[in-house]
N, C-alpha and C positions, 0 to 999 in steps of 0.2 A: 158109241164111244162116249165115255164120261168126260166131263169138262177137264178133269185133271189129266186125262190121256189124249185130249184133242190136240191136233197139230197146231202149232203157233205160226202165224203169218205176219210178216212185217209189210205194211203198206205205206209207201212214201209217195206222196203226190201233193202238190201245192193247191190243187183244185178241190175244194171242200165237197162239192156235189159228187165228184168221182169217188172220193173216200167214203162218203155215205153210201153210195151205190155198192161199192165193193164190200163194205161192212155188212150191209143187209144180206147180200148173196152168200158171203163166206160164213157168217154166223148161222144163217139158216141151214147151211151144209154141215155145221158142226165144228167149224174151225174157231180158234181163239185168235184175236187180232191185237196188234200193236200198231198204232198209227203215228205218222210223222208228217208234218207239212213240208219239210225240206230235208234233204240228206245232210248229215253233218259235213262241214267243210273238209274234214280229214278224208272222208270217203270220196269226195268229189275230185281230190287231187290225184294225179298219177303217182304211183310209187317210184321213189328214186332208184336209179340204177345202183346195184351193189357190185362194185368192182374190187377185185383183190389184186 
């Protein structure tokens, strides 16, 4: 699989050693990675009920 066609994985973890471990394993398996130390606040909140 070429880099352009490699699956993209989002890793979100506030523990840097865990992110390094995941990066090493996933990149060696041919994945592309995006890392984040924390999830955006918007993603952490529950979605509001939509009532009509």
